[in-house]
C-alpha angles and dihedrals in degrees: 000000000000117000118237089227090054091047090056102036103038096058090046093050091044093052092045093049092046091050092051091046091051093048092045093047092050092049092048093045091047093050091048093048092048091051093050092047092051091046095054098038095059137050109282089224092054111120100193128045120207111260093217091057092050092048092050092052092047092051091053090048092050092051091050092047092050091049092051091046091053091050090049093049092049090049091048090049092052092048090048091051090049093051092043091052090051087058101039095046095070090040089056089051088055090049091051090048089053089052091052091050091051086057091053098258107131097162096090133139127202116203112212125138100186125119101217138093091292089060090051090048091049092052092047090047093052090048090051091050091052092050090047089051091052092046092049091048090051093047091046089051091051092047091051090048092050089048091052090050091048091049093044098055118091095223136065121261126194125175119202129190125226089275091056093249117144114250103170135008131167127227095266091054091046091056094051096042091048096048095042108046094183092055095082091052092047092050092050090051090050091051092048092050095047118099107228095203095051096038106118095181096249120166112252128199117229124194117213142159128230128222090277091055093249117141124243136170133226127189112213138189128200123208125180116206115176104300094342129095117205115200116190124178142170132202106244097170094120090045091051091045091053090048092048091045091053091051090044093050091049091050091046092048090056092043091047094053091047091046093051091051092046092045091054091048092050095044093063096057090038090059088050091052091048093050092045090051091052090050093045097046098075091053095055124092111263110237138126094269097051091043090053093047093048091046090050092048092052091049092050092047089051090048092052089047091053090050091051091048091050091049092052093045090049095046098039111016116186118253111263122252099214118214141150108277124188106230099209095050095044094048093046088055090052091048089055090053094054096035093102090058092049092047092060090060094034091240119167128210123223113193130189115185135156117228119255098022112153133180130193105241144120103275095217092046091049092051091048090051095048094045090054095048093044090050091052091048091052092048091049095046125095125238110288089013129153133233120202120205124182147132136251114206115222133176102272099358143052119222119211118199130196114192127186129179098217136118096308128211124279113243092244090058098042096085092046098057093094093049112109115255092012113122137165090204122085096231097030122126093213092229102095099083092037088059090044092053092049093048093046091053090047089056094050092254139129131226127202129176127201121185142170124193112256090000102075144249133275123200118200120201120187122192133171115273113250138204112251116260093012108165120238122247091256092050092049088049092054091053 
């Protein structure tokens, strides 16, 4: 096998030696020729040769020598370039191959038939490219597997380095970190304030608010591995809501029972006061003051009686007598009952019903639900406002919506509206929507409220679809 050093040095030495030999031979041959010429062109017995003649001959010899030397140098340069090209060409191929590898193309081939160090380098390079291709394929496979695992888990995963920069995060984490800009800063502060030595890896509950201002909960876990921090979290809002609802229901059950007992105890003396007032009224002097006072007393007694009735209905609602109720007819009857309240504020109603839409509910319960919601809509509406009422037909249910364009409900109060004794109205008892929620649930329905401050509130009521003219349970029992 030829050495690369020999391949470079030997041609150069050969060309240099050849050039010197050519120049030397030409000089020797020229000197010899000049001497012979002088010898034969003059008398052999001549002792002195003319200097001018010698100078002229030497000048010719010098020109000829320089010319030959130039030709030799040019030839040597061409040969040097040729040999250099034969060396640099395969090296350029290797450089181009490196460039292709840097672009991710490992399926390369370098054509070189030599048997020198460049050939060894080429073979080693191709072996390296093949190994790199295998390594990259394995790494890509592992990355894809990790991505599938990250996408498959039901919780968010974020990996931070020791400088608190994010290295990896899955799609769930990406959604939360994108929608809640302050979450990343909060997580970094939690990591900084966590003692790595005393961190036992317990799950911790974190309370946050989304862009709409609605609360939600995430349960997170911190794990420190070498210089990495692994932050995993899961949205447990629904779980917390269920937990809170259970606690809320237990409290309300107790409050309801107590309220029912108290209501019964209050109703008895209240009836006595009402009867006494009716007896006393004819004996009092009739004037504007007494008339106003008696009227006010009757109104307040009626108000207390309504509160007691609501308390009893909330604590011990009657069992529903399910029947087929035509939505359009039932709601129009309710509108007539609250029309006097709407007239005071010059509020108009816009209805949109399809004919022959029936739901399976207790008719009295449904009217009580609608009267309560319509009354709240009127109270919330502005002067000369409008209330829209309509239906949305679904597969097995019919959704009824009541939309007002009034003051709306702040986000922090929206989840409290079904809490007993909570009211957004100054003179409200806070029992109306609590009773509505209870009655809706009793009738296998669902209620949802959407509201925006200064833009109004929409109440959605969904009940099972019914067959027209379906008899109630009591009617079926009679037959």
